[in-house]
C-alpha positions, -999 to +999 in steps of 0.1 A: +000+000+001+012+035-009+012+057+020+013+096+019+022+113+052+010+150+052+005+178+078-020+206+077-009+240+068+002+258+100-019+288+110+015+306+113+027+299+077+031+336+072+061+333+096+078+305+074+115+305+069+126+319+035+160+319+018+157+327-017+123+345-019+111+378-009+086+376+018+049+384+003+016+378+021+004+344+024-033+339+025-039+310+052-073+298+038-060+297+002-029+278+012-050+253+032-075+249+004-045+242-021-032+219+004-064+200+008-067+196-029-031+181-030-041+157-005-073+149-026-050+145-057-027+121-038-058+099-030-072+100-065-039+089-080-036+059-053-022+069-021-035+064+013-032+097+032-026+101+069-030+139+076-013+150+110-019+183+127-003+185+159+028+206+147+006+237+141+030+259+163+058+254+136+051+276+107+066+252+082+048+222+094+032+213+062+064+207+045+068+173+062+092+160+035+121+178+051+118+158+086+125+122+073+135+101+045+117+068+044+134+041+025+121+004+022+145-007+052+146+022+075+132+057+082+158+083+086+147+111+111+164+143+099+184+169+118+169+202+105+192+228+093+167+256+101+170+260+139+132+271+141+122+235+127+139+214+149+110+204+169+090+191+140+106+157+135+095+141+169+058+140+156+069+124+123+090+099+140+061+090+163+039+080+130+068+065+111+078+040+139+045+023+131+058+013+097+099+013+099+129+011+122+140+045+129+175+059+126+185+093+134+210+121+121+220+144+151+236+179+154+262+193+144+251+171+114+223+187+095+201+172+064+167+179+055+145+154+031+141+182+005+177+177-002+174+139-006+163+124-038+162+085-041+165+071-076+163+034-073+196+024-055+211+058-060+205+086-034+213+121-045+219+145-015+222+182-019+247+200+002+229+233+009+222+260+035+200+232+051+221+202+046+260+200+055+288+176+048+284+160+083+247+153+077+258+136+042+282+112+060+260+105+088+231+095+063+254+075+041+265+055+073+230+046+078+220+037+043+251+019+028+247-010+046+214-016+027+231-014-007+226+023-016+249+046-033+250+082-019+260+110-044+265+144-030+254+173-052+263+208-044+232+232-046+239+267-055+207+284-065+177+271-045+167+261-011+169+224-016+182+198-042+146+189-051+137+225-059+158+220-089+160+183-095+135+155-092+128+123-109+103+114-136+116+077-133+145+058-123+167+069-153+152+104-159+158+137-139+138+168-145+161+195-137+170+232-136+207+229-143+213+266-132+206+258-095+229+226-088+262+211-098+255+183-122+290+166-117+281+130-107+248+126-125+265+110-157+242+078-153+212+099-157+190+111-186+185+149-179+157+170-191+159+207-185+131+228-174+118+252-202+137+285-199+106+306-191+098+282-162+129+277-139+107+271-109+089+241-125+118+214-117+099+202-086+076+174-099+060+146-078+061+110-089+034+089-074+034+053-088+030+059-126+016+095-122+039+125-125+023+157-107+034+188-121+026+224-105-001+246-122+011+277-140+037+259-161+023+247-192+056+241-213+066+218-183+031+200-185+036+194-224+071+183-219+065+159-190+034+145-209+058+132-237+076+110-211+053+100-184+024+075-183-001+099-166+003+137-156-017+155-132-016+194-124-018+207-090-020+244-079+007+253-054+007+289-060+000+302-026+023+275-010+051+286-035+054+320-017+068+298+013+094+281-009+073+250-013+071+227-041+051+194-047+075+171-029+075+192+002+041+184+013+041+148+016+064+118+026+056+089+001+065+053+012+053+017+007+037+000+039 
């Protein structure tokens, strides 16, 4: 069974962390409506959604992807790079322990799930403002015994690796090549975002479906040439918080 772990939009989302975006007003009602539509789409394409709400005091709580990385063998609980978010993983760990053994990355190592992209047995990890070299090494020590190859990728133009690099399938990455160092990706087919849609690289693969953010029509056309099924989801209000499609769920088989 494919599960999706989500968290409702915090009533304090207007206080969210921002790194690359200018702060603009975020409408809580609109953001919540978009998030609910996101959850509904996950259900429509085959996921069972577990929606949490207990982390409302954390402005970035709905971006659950950053708190943990769930592999077939283990769930790695992250050490958040943003100090304001370090209380979030405890709730997520309490939920994930129902399905996986847990392993933890601890300070001073930092790693956030938005920097971790699993593609088959390869795991790309962005080295960013939120994930440091110690975090990459700690994560590697946890996952290498299970046969995963970890590939560090320096991030230079976005918050997380997945802001500029996500997977359409196990051989094909959809990328904004301006936002990270492509060295180490020689084994992948790279498809670049349209020049007019640099923020469109964050797509979400759910089974045989690839979800694309609304507002990027050229990207929709491009991904439709590759993916079996494409769905479009409006993330416009959540994007003001530097969010993307992958940010709002943790997907795993149970």
